[in-house]
C-alpha positions in Angstrom: 113.8 153.7 104.7 112.2 155.0 108.4 109.6 151.8 108.6 107.5 152.5 105.9 107.2 150.6 102.5 108.4 151.8 99.3 105.9 153.4 96.8 106.7 151.0 94.0 105.3 148.4 96.4 102.2 149.6 97.0 99.2 149.3 94.7 96.4 152.4 94.5 92.7 151.4 95.6 89.7 153.0 95.3 87.7 153.5 98.0 83.1 153.9 97.3 83.7 157.3 97.9 85.8 157.7 95.1 89.2 158.6 96.3 92.2 156.3 95.7 94.5 154.9 98.7 97.7 153.2 99.2 97.1 149.4 99.5 99.9 146.5 100.4 100.5 144.1 98.0 98.9 141.6 100.7 95.7 143.1 100.9 94.3 142.8 97.2 91.3 140.3 98.5 92.1 136.7 99.0 89.1 136.1 97.2 90.3 137.2 94.0 93.3 135.3 94.0 91.5 132.1 94.5 89.4 132.9 91.4 92.4 133.2 89.6 93.8 130.1 91.2 90.8 128.1 90.2 90.8 129.4 86.9 94.1 128.3 86.4 93.4 125.0 87.7 90.5 124.3 85.7 92.3 125.3 82.5 94.6 122.9 83.5 92.5 119.7 83.6 90.7 120.8 80.4 94.3 120.4 78.9 94.6 117.3 80.4 91.5 116.0 79.3 91.9 116.5 76.1 95.3 114.8 76.3 93.0 111.4 76.8 92.3 109.1 74.2 89.0 108.9 72.6 87.2 105.5 74.3 89.4 105.7 76.9 87.8 103.9 80.0 90.0 104.1 83.3 88.2 101.0 84.7 90.0 98.9 82.0 93.3 100.5 83.2 96.0 97.3 83.0 97.7 98.5 86.7 95.5 96.6 88.9 96.1 95.6 92.3 94.9 91.9 92.5 96.1 89.8 91.2 99.6 91.4 91.6 102.4 91.2 88.6 104.9 88.5 89.0 107.1 91.9 89.4 105.1 93.0 92.0 105.7 89.4 94.0 109.5 89.4 92.7 109.4 93.3 94.9 108.1 91.7 97.7 110.0 89.0 98.0 113.3 90.9 97.5 111.7 93.4 100.2 111.2 90.1 102.7 114.9 89.1 101.7 116.1 92.3 102.6 114.1 92.3 106.4 115.3 88.5 106.9 119.0 89.8 106.1 119.7 93.1 106.2 119.6 95.5 109.0 115.9 95.7 110.4 114.1 95.6 113.7 113.3 92.0 112.8 116.8 91.2 112.9 118.1 93.1 115.5 115.2 91.6 118.1 115.6 88.1 116.6 118.7 87.7 114.8 119.6 87.9 111.3 119.2 84.8 109.1 121.9 83.7 106.6 121.0 84.5 103.2 120.9 81.2 101.9 118.4 80.2 104.1 116.9 83.7 103.7 116.3 83.3 100.3 114.2 80.2 100.6 112.1 81.5 103.6 111.2 84.9 101.6 110.5 82.9 98.7 108.2 80.9 100.3 106.5 83.3 102.6 105.8 85.2 99.6 104.4 81.7 97.9 102.2 80.9 101.1 100.6 84.5 101.4 99.6 84.5 97.9 98.2 80.9 97.7 96.2 81.7 100.8 94.7 85.3 99.9 94.1 83.8 96.3 92.2 81.2 98.0 89.9 83.6 100.2 89.8 86.0 97.0 88.1 83.3 94.6 85.5 83.4 96.3 85.1 86.9 96.7 83.4 89.6 94.0 86.2 92.1 93.0 84.0 94.5 91.0 85.6 97.6 92.2 89.3 98.5 92.5 88.9 99.6 96.0 88.0 95.4 96.7 90.9 94.9 94.8 93.2 97.1 96.7 91.6 95.5 100.1 93.0 92.0 99.1 96.2 93.4 98.2 96.6 94.8 101.3 95.1 91.6 102.9 98.4 89.7 100.8 101.0 92.3 102.2 99.8 91.9 105.8 99.6 88.2 105.3 103.4 88.3 104.3 104.5 90.3 107.2 102.4 88.5 109.3 104.0 85.3 108.1 107.5 87.0 108.4 107.2 87.5 111.8 105.9 84.0 112.5 109.0 82.5 110.6 111.2 85.0 113.0 109.3 83.8 116.2 109.3 80.2 115.0 113.3 80.3 114.5 114.0 82.1 117.9 111.9 79.4 119.5 113.9 76.7 117.4 117.4 78.5 118.7 116.4 77.9 122.0 114.8 81.5 122.8 115.5 84.9 122.2 119.4 85.4 120.9 121.8 86.5 123.5 123.1 90.1 123.5 127.0 88.5 122.8 125.8 86.6 119.6 127.3 87.6 116.5 124.4 86.8 113.9 122.3 89.4 116.5 123.0 93.0 115.8 122.4 94.7 119.0 120.3 97.9 119.0 122.6 100.6 121.2 119.8 102.5 124.0 120.9 105.0 126.3 121.1 103.9 129.8 117.6 104.9 131.6 117.6 108.2 133.7 116.9 108.0 137.2 113.7 109.0 137.9 114.3 110.9 141.5 117.2 113.1 142.1 119.2 113.6 145.5 
């Protein structure tokens, strides 16, 4: 084919003067295509709405963010433990923590964070999901802040930042800086 489209890929469109002319497959009108997608989307939403049980109230959904379930709290302890022991930027910068100490520290950090935010939340009205989620985010941030404070206090107790030759502190290999001026 010499640069022309095959006849099978073209549709015929009727011009205002009554004559038919060939139209490419992508020039059929985005508005018509959008209306079709919109109709498909609304049909899908109607079918989903029919699946909701009668009397369902989304505000009574048991999956709420505050207070967190015990499973969520245990998950946070596991994440903190991984940051204390595993390959993380905290370990690269401050040195890894031995696992028995890390387990105790992770549980203590989570418990302290939960207690602090619970005390704060006890005076707040948590009527909406947004408010409960904001408290949950504060809980996670408090845990991260306490984790960083733990690493900093541990590094200070060990006599400052770990040396690069320390076996308990993995080092981050960075490329040598390129010289700014070439002669």
